[in-house]
ZASE-860808 format. One record per residue (C-alpha): x, y, z. Coordinates in steps of 0.02 Angstrom, whole numbers, plus 50000, padded with zeros to 5 digits. Layout:
BEGIN
{vovo {X, Y, Z}}
...
***
This chain:
BEGIN
{vovo {39875, 48726, 50176}}
{vovo {39899, 48881, 50265}}
{vovo {40071, 48914, 50289}}
{vovo {40181, 48996, 50441}}
{vovo {40373, 49023, 50413}}
{vovo {40502, 49006, 50562}}
{vovo {40637, 49138, 50527}}
{vovo {40801, 49126, 50611}}
{vovo {40786, 49244, 50759}}
{vovo {40900, 49397, 50809}}
{vovo {40981, 49337, 50945}}
{vovo {41045, 49508, 51016}}
{vovo {41123, 49672, 50963}}
{vovo {41260, 49651, 50838}}
{vovo {41205, 49475, 50796}}
{vovo {41180, 49446, 50603}}
{vovo {41176, 49256, 50597}}
{vovo {41166, 49088, 50708}}
{vovo {41224, 48913, 50675}}
{vovo {41091, 48781, 50699}}
{vovo {41147, 48654, 50822}}
{vovo {41008, 48536, 50823}}
{vovo {40828, 48503, 50780}}
{vovo {40708, 48432, 50900}}
{vovo {40578, 48405, 50776}}
{vovo {40569, 48320, 50600}}
{vovo {40460, 48342, 50459}}
{vovo {40286, 48256, 50480}}
{vovo {40298, 48323, 50687}}
{vovo {40143, 48398, 50759}}
{vovo {40186, 48538, 50871}}
{vovo {40108, 48650, 51004}}
{vovo {40156, 48828, 51033}}
{vovo {40311, 48850, 51149}}
{vovo {40370, 48672, 51083}}
{vovo {40547, 48675, 51050}}
{vovo {40598, 48669, 50874}}
{vovo {40787, 48694, 50864}}
{vovo {40941, 48727, 50951}}
{vovo {41036, 48888, 50880}}
{vovo {41210, 48951, 50942}}
{vovo {41285, 49122, 50896}}
{vovo {41441, 49209, 50960}}
{vovo {41352, 49268, 51112}}
{vovo {41214, 49136, 51167}}
{vovo {41138, 48967, 51141}}
{vovo {40972, 48975, 51155}}
{vovo {40824, 48842, 51119}}
{vovo {40691, 48914, 50980}}
{vovo {40512, 48884, 51020}}
{vovo {40367, 48880, 50899}}
{vovo {40265, 49009, 50910}}
{vovo {40106, 48917, 50814}}
{vovo {40036, 48741, 50836}}
{vovo {40028, 48651, 50676}}
{vovo {40117, 48520, 50585}}
{vovo {40304, 48531, 50507}}
{vovo {40305, 48513, 50334}}
{vovo {40464, 48600, 50281}}
{vovo {40635, 48603, 50363}}
{vovo {40755, 48704, 50253}}
{vovo {40936, 48671, 50339}}
{vovo {41016, 48550, 50416}}
{vovo {41116, 48538, 50574}}
{vovo {41285, 48643, 50568}}
{vovo {41213, 48754, 50435}}
{vovo {41241, 48939, 50481}}
{vovo {41083, 49053, 50432}}
{vovo {41067, 49228, 50429}}
{vovo {40941, 49326, 50535}}
{vovo {40762, 49325, 50442}}
{vovo {40799, 49164, 50337}}
{vovo {40649, 49052, 50346}}
{vovo {40719, 48884, 50423}}
{vovo {40552, 48778, 50423}}
{vovo {40373, 48784, 50371}}
{vovo {40214, 48738, 50484}}
{vovo {40060, 48710, 50407}}
{vovo {39934, 48783, 50545}}
{vovo {39787, 48717, 50488}}
{vovo {39663, 48794, 50354}}
{vovo {39515, 48766, 50226}}
{vovo {39633, 48691, 50110}}
{vovo {39725, 48573, 50218}}
{vovo {39691, 48400, 50197}}
{vovo {39846, 48327, 50288}}
{vovo {39795, 48225, 50439}}
{vovo {39831, 48265, 50610}}
{vovo {39860, 48461, 50569}}
{vovo {39701, 48502, 50683}}
{vovo {39804, 48500, 50840}}
{vovo {39679, 48583, 50939}}
{vovo {39489, 48551, 50985}}
{vovo {39434, 48720, 50867}}
{vovo {39294, 48742, 50737}}
{vovo {39351, 48801, 50574}}
{vovo {39258, 48971, 50602}}
{vovo {39376, 48994, 50770}}
{vovo {39518, 48962, 50670}}
{vovo {39491, 49081, 50549}}
{vovo {39528, 49249, 50635}}
{vovo {39711, 49139, 50701}}
{vovo {39753, 49126, 50526}}
{vovo {39708, 49296, 50477}}
{vovo {39829, 49363, 50601}}
{vovo {39978, 49292, 50513}}
{vovo {39955, 49340, 50336}}
{vovo {40078, 49495, 50355}}
{vovo {40215, 49539, 50459}}
{vovo {40156, 49720, 50480}}
{vovo {40021, 49647, 50604}}
{vovo {40044, 49598, 50773}}
{vovo {40034, 49395, 50798}}
{vovo {39942, 49317, 50911}}
{vovo {39940, 49139, 50932}}
{vovo {39779, 49040, 50931}}
{vovo {39783, 49009, 51142}}
{vovo {39806, 49182, 51174}}
{vovo {39659, 49232, 51023}}
{vovo {39556, 49106, 51123}}
{vovo {39586, 49170, 51310}}
{vovo {39554, 49344, 51250}}
{vovo {39379, 49310, 51173}}
{vovo {39330, 49224, 51346}}
{vovo {39376, 49365, 51432}}
{vovo {39286, 49496, 51324}}
{vovo {39444, 49565, 51266}}
{vovo {39442, 49681, 51101}}
{vovo {39568, 49678, 50968}}
{vovo {39628, 49863, 51018}}
{vovo {39632, 49815, 51218}}
{vovo {39726, 49664, 51162}}
{vovo {39876, 49766, 51049}}
{vovo {39913, 49875, 51217}}
{vovo {39960, 49724, 51326}}
{vovo {40128, 49707, 51341}}
{vovo {40213, 49547, 51287}}
{vovo {40365, 49433, 51367}}
{vovo {40372, 49311, 51243}}
{vovo {40477, 49258, 51096}}
{vovo {40503, 49412, 50999}}
{vovo {40394, 49520, 51127}}
{vovo {40236, 49433, 51070}}
{vovo {40109, 49424, 51181}}
{vovo {40109, 49240, 51288}}
{vovo {39982, 49115, 51378}}
{vovo {40055, 49185, 51542}}
{vovo {40064, 49379, 51492}}
{vovo {39858, 49361, 51455}}
{vovo {39825, 49275, 51593}}
{vovo {39911, 49400, 51706}}
{vovo {39821, 49529, 51619}}
{vovo {39632, 49445, 51636}}
{vovo {39671, 49433, 51842}}
{vovo {39738, 49595, 51860}}
{vovo {39579, 49661, 51753}}
{vovo {39452, 49577, 51845}}
{vovo {39534, 49632, 52015}}
{vovo {39540, 49824, 51929}}
{vovo {39703, 49864, 51930}}
{vovo {39744, 49867, 51772}}
{vovo {39796, 50048, 51705}}
{vovo {39803, 50094, 51515}}
{vovo {39964, 50029, 51438}}
{vovo {40029, 50098, 51288}}
{vovo {40031, 50010, 51114}}
{vovo {40156, 49872, 51100}}
{vovo {40273, 49880, 50960}}
{vovo {40358, 49759, 50862}}
{vovo {40530, 49738, 50927}}
{vovo {40596, 49771, 50738}}
{vovo {40503, 49935, 50737}}
{vovo {40605, 50116, 50761}}
{vovo {40507, 50238, 50866}}
{vovo {40539, 50371, 50748}}
{vovo {40447, 50443, 50567}}
{vovo {40594, 50470, 50476}}
{vovo {40776, 50397, 50477}}
{vovo {40921, 50515, 50413}}
{vovo {41074, 50437, 50329}}
{vovo {41167, 50337, 50433}}
{vovo {41350, 50382, 50482}}
{vovo {41486, 50349, 50361}}
{vovo {41601, 50257, 50473}}
{vovo {41505, 50084, 50530}}
{vovo {41581, 49910, 50576}}
{vovo {41714, 49847, 50436}}
{vovo {41694, 49691, 50365}}
{vovo {41758, 49522, 50436}}
{vovo {41864, 49513, 50282}}
{vovo {41927, 49692, 50276}}
{vovo {41936, 49725, 50469}}
{vovo {42099, 49698, 50461}}
{vovo {42234, 49821, 50409}}
{vovo {42308, 49789, 50232}}
{vovo {42471, 49685, 50226}}
{vovo {42613, 49719, 50131}}
{vovo {42663, 49586, 50022}}
{vovo {42809, 49551, 50127}}
{vovo {42701, 49508, 50266}}
{vovo {42590, 49414, 50162}}
{vovo {42726, 49310, 50121}}
{vovo {42792, 49280, 50276}}
{vovo {42648, 49280, 50410}}
{vovo {42628, 49101, 50458}}
{vovo {42453, 48983, 50472}}
{vovo {42357, 48993, 50633}}
{vovo {42412, 48888, 50755}}
{vovo {42600, 48873, 50692}}
{vovo {42765, 48962, 50748}}
{vovo {42852, 49099, 50635}}
{vovo {43007, 49090, 50615}}
{vovo {43030, 49222, 50740}}
{vovo {42952, 49102, 50869}}
{vovo {42772, 49193, 50864}}
{vovo {42646, 49074, 50887}}
{vovo {42480, 49124, 50784}}
{vovo {42306, 49096, 50855}}
{vovo {42140, 49133, 50758}}
{vovo {42010, 49238, 50871}}
{vovo {41863, 49120, 50914}}
{vovo {41698, 49193, 50854}}
{vovo {41654, 49293, 50994}}
{vovo {41809, 49359, 50995}}
{vovo {41786, 49411, 50812}}
{vovo {41625, 49497, 50852}}
{vovo {41700, 49585, 51001}}
{vovo {41859, 49644, 50909}}
{vovo {41738, 49691, 50780}}
{vovo {41596, 49780, 50877}}
{vovo {41744, 49884, 50978}}
{vovo {41809, 49941, 50812}}
{vovo {41656, 49980, 50763}}
{vovo {41596, 50091, 50909}}
{vovo {41763, 50178, 50904}}
{vovo {41721, 50233, 50730}}
{vovo {41538, 50286, 50769}}
{vovo {41563, 50386, 50941}}
{vovo {41675, 50515, 50971}}
{vovo {41721, 50435, 51154}}
{vovo {41746, 50571, 51275}}
{vovo {41782, 50503, 51467}}
{vovo {41756, 50586, 51649}}
{vovo {41822, 50508, 51806}}
{vovo {41780, 50547, 51995}}
{vovo {41820, 50480, 52154}}
{vovo {41686, 50438, 52262}}
{vovo {41700, 50407, 52455}}
{vovo {41597, 50227, 52458}}
{vovo {41638, 50235, 52653}}
{vovo {41450, 50214, 52707}}
{vovo {41409, 50092, 52576}}
{vovo {41552, 49976, 52636}}
{vovo {41500, 49989, 52814}}
{vovo {41310, 49961, 52760}}
{vovo {41367, 49803, 52659}}
{vovo {41471, 49722, 52797}}
{vovo {41322, 49757, 52922}}
{vovo {41179, 49662, 52811}}
{vovo {41284, 49534, 52705}}
{vovo {41275, 49380, 52825}}
{vovo {41079, 49415, 52833}}
{vovo {41054, 49465, 52644}}
{vovo {41118, 49301, 52609}}
{vovo {41031, 49193, 52731}}
{vovo {40850, 49284, 52668}}
{vovo {40903, 49305, 52489}}
{vovo {41002, 49153, 52445}}
{vovo {41126, 49283, 52362}}
{vovo {41278, 49362, 52420}}
{vovo {41273, 49553, 52432}}
{vovo {41397, 49657, 52309}}
{vovo {41425, 49818, 52291}}
{vovo {41348, 49780, 52098}}
{vovo {41160, 49806, 52143}}
{vovo {41185, 49964, 52241}}
{vovo {41277, 50047, 52107}}
{vovo {41149, 49987, 51979}}
{vovo {41028, 50055, 52074}}
{vovo {41119, 50219, 52079}}
{vovo {41131, 50222, 51884}}
{vovo {40953, 50177, 51864}}
{vovo {40905, 50327, 51974}}
{vovo {41029, 50456, 51863}}
{vovo {40938, 50378, 51710}}
{vovo {40788, 50430, 51766}}
{vovo {40845, 50597, 51828}}
{vovo {40927, 50613, 51647}}
{vovo {40859, 50525, 51510}}
{vovo {40959, 50627, 51381}}
{vovo {41092, 50477, 51428}}
{vovo {40955, 50350, 51403}}
{vovo {40959, 50365, 51205}}
{vovo {41033, 50293, 51057}}
{vovo {41073, 50390, 50900}}
{vovo {41014, 50343, 50706}}
{vovo {41080, 50445, 50580}}
{vovo {41026, 50632, 50646}}
{vovo {40903, 50553, 50754}}
{vovo {40910, 50539, 50938}}
{vovo {40808, 50410, 51010}}
{vovo {40726, 50404, 51187}}
{vovo {40699, 50251, 51286}}
{vovo {40558, 50223, 51391}}
{vovo {40622, 50074, 51484}}
{vovo {40789, 50110, 51566}}
{vovo {40876, 49914, 51524}}
{vovo {41058, 49929, 51622}}
{vovo {41179, 49784, 51546}}
{vovo {41319, 49722, 51679}}
{vovo {41484, 49672, 51598}}
{vovo {41527, 49470, 51627}}
{vovo {41682, 49396, 51609}}
{vovo {41656, 49211, 51539}}
{vovo {41767, 49068, 51607}}
{vovo {41838, 49065, 51406}}
{vovo {41918, 49242, 51427}}
{vovo {41762, 49321, 51326}}
{vovo {41648, 49408, 51396}}
{vovo {41474, 49465, 51385}}
{vovo {41334, 49593, 51434}}
{vovo {41173, 49514, 51513}}
{vovo {41036, 49661, 51533}}
{vovo {40931, 49699, 51689}}
{vovo {40761, 49747, 51620}}
{vovo {40658, 49904, 51696}}
{vovo {40818, 49926, 51821}}
{vovo {40729, 50074, 51892}}
{vovo {40569, 49980, 51942}}
{vovo {40679, 49853, 52051}}
{vovo {40708, 49860, 52219}}
{vovo {40905, 49843, 52300}}
{vovo {40854, 49655, 52333}}
{vovo {40758, 49630, 52156}}
{vovo {40933, 49704, 52079}}
{vovo {41038, 49602, 52187}}
{vovo {40932, 49437, 52130}}
{vovo {40934, 49474, 51950}}
{vovo {41117, 49530, 51930}}
{vovo {41162, 49360, 52026}}
{vovo {41051, 49260, 51914}}
{vovo {41113, 49334, 51746}}
{vovo {41291, 49310, 51787}}
{vovo {41264, 49135, 51833}}
{vovo {41166, 49083, 51679}}
{vovo {41300, 49181, 51580}}
{vovo {41448, 49073, 51649}}
{vovo {41345, 48923, 51618}}
{vovo {41294, 48977, 51454}}
{vovo {41135, 48965, 51482}}
{vovo {41056, 49134, 51428}}
{vovo {40915, 49161, 51307}}
{vovo {40910, 49300, 51187}}
{vovo {40804, 49390, 51284}}
{vovo {40930, 49425, 51419}}
{vovo {41070, 49507, 51309}}
{vovo {40968, 49629, 51210}}
{vovo {40874, 49785, 51232}}
{vovo {41010, 49869, 51325}}
{vovo {40985, 50054, 51385}}
{vovo {41160, 50083, 51466}}
{vovo {41292, 49975, 51527}}
{vovo {41405, 49951, 51676}}
{vovo {41575, 49872, 51662}}
{vovo {41681, 49817, 51847}}
{vovo {41864, 49862, 51811}}
{vovo {41860, 49830, 52021}}
{vovo {41850, 49639, 52003}}
{vovo {42030, 49630, 51936}}
{vovo {42075, 49776, 52060}}
{vovo {42119, 49909, 51917}}
{vovo {42074, 50085, 52009}}
{vovo {41981, 50156, 51834}}
{vovo {41985, 50134, 51659}}
{vovo {41911, 50200, 51501}}
{vovo {41786, 50074, 51432}}
{vovo {41721, 50078, 51263}}
{vovo {41524, 50108, 51226}}
{vovo {41420, 49983, 51200}}
{vovo {41339, 50018, 51034}}
{vovo {41190, 50075, 51000}}
{vovo {41194, 50148, 51169}}
{vovo {41284, 50307, 51211}}
{vovo {41371, 50296, 51380}}
{vovo {41453, 50161, 51484}}
{vovo {41521, 50183, 51666}}
{vovo {41664, 50086, 51744}}
{vovo {41703, 50040, 51924}}
{vovo {41857, 50021, 51991}}
{vovo {41937, 49958, 52152}}
{vovo {41873, 49995, 52326}}
{vovo {42011, 50040, 52416}}
{vovo {42062, 50126, 52590}}
{vovo {42135, 50304, 52586}}
{vovo {42162, 50428, 52705}}
{vovo {42070, 50581, 52685}}
{vovo {42036, 50747, 52756}}
{vovo {41855, 50748, 52843}}
{vovo {41765, 50925, 52881}}
{vovo {41698, 50929, 53075}}
{vovo {41625, 51051, 53183}}
{vovo {41795, 51042, 53274}}
{vovo {41894, 51088, 53119}}
{vovo {41978, 50964, 52981}}
{vovo {42040, 50796, 53031}}
{vovo {42130, 50654, 52926}}
{vovo {42037, 50479, 52915}}
{vovo {42035, 50329, 52841}}
{vovo {41898, 50298, 52717}}
{vovo {41857, 50170, 52580}}
{vovo {41856, 50260, 52411}}
{vovo {41837, 50222, 52233}}
{vovo {41854, 50295, 52050}}
{vovo {41696, 50282, 51932}}
{vovo {41741, 50329, 51742}}
{vovo {41623, 50385, 51640}}
{vovo {41638, 50372, 51436}}
{vovo {41505, 50450, 51347}}
{vovo {41467, 50497, 51166}}
{vovo {41508, 50655, 51112}}
{vovo {41395, 50669, 50965}}
{vovo {41237, 50684, 51107}}
{vovo {41301, 50693, 51271}}
{vovo {41412, 50859, 51317}}
{vovo {41523, 50891, 51452}}
{vovo {41397, 50961, 51557}}
{vovo {41268, 50824, 51532}}
{vovo {41410, 50703, 51556}}
{vovo {41475, 50783, 51691}}
{vovo {41321, 50810, 51788}}
{vovo {41233, 50622, 51752}}
{vovo {41421, 50560, 51840}}
{vovo {41420, 50671, 51989}}
{vovo {41230, 50611, 52040}}
{vovo {41286, 50431, 52031}}
{vovo {41433, 50493, 52165}}
{vovo {41327, 50585, 52269}}
{vovo {41200, 50452, 52275}}
{vovo {41340, 50303, 52345}}
{vovo {41417, 50439, 52451}}
{vovo {41240, 50481, 52548}}
{vovo {41199, 50296, 52553}}
{vovo {41080, 50258, 52694}}
{vovo {41167, 50137, 52824}}
***
């Protein structure tokens, strides 16, 4: 029997475990690639986990309701082989000789894994293993899906492919050596609270009860606990500095007022200011790649992709940060549709793991709550976050050929919090001014 281990995936940054809500398969079931195996819930997202292989389910190691650490084997699938005598394992019409390289690709975690379908399509198209390794994957854990290989074949046949960088497993860090981690790390949940004195321990009531002073005690839900620990860890890890600028967005406001109705009819989504702000941020990150980084010990990891996270408030009072991937490659329409889609999925609790992972920079919109500005906390392991304030009308002095005049202008504040370990005042100030200048000179 050729065994393939199904492991609990990492469903987002800072997530270390997931709770199995339900199993969609039973022992003995024959499954195909991408069939849903189980549903998992974490503090940030609920997701259906697909099978990366075809075969027969021979073991299920955890029951519904169990909380399992990331990387733990939760099920075993027999994917066929010479010693397999179980009936029904051969779920695809291939010869034993054809299946040999398929089994070989899953022998170790160090090799990049490809599904039988992907391997067959690659062989039929004459794609060699080295070329296959250059194809970027959009499937589960970055693997090359059936859709990816088909799209690549079409592009290759039309002559529109370009040499791609070798694909890298999501868990691989792009540094040869890593210096020791900073001493300040996220406190464990059991030690996150300051040590209480004996007097406090004797008088603190249980969750959901009232103390003698009339104070109701409620325990944080799982999402709020994760947010709390993440925020404390961020403040312990990064020395925060915040710069604030005032931005004249009169041109942007007039442009939106002029185009919002036609945009809604054409794209089916409301035109907000966030796509324009995201576009400005993406261009600033391209101009200042030193901000599109993370820190690991004394190493700076420069990110090749510009993935902008946008904080979304949820109906339960918590928040989540879905990510617009490759934001620099999307036009304004694409950004508007992507942002609207992610926000709706977030509020409907339908975000997938890929929707909240791999962010390289974050935007949080204080203006939604009519706050002028704030000093946001960096979303680790990123090194900067932009706060967007409320747009309000203000009298301002405008320079004209005839002299200075006072006019009513639309203005807002932008605040940039950054990690002073790698972003100095000059870089942070120039980066923020780039965004200010881009928005103030918006083309109507």
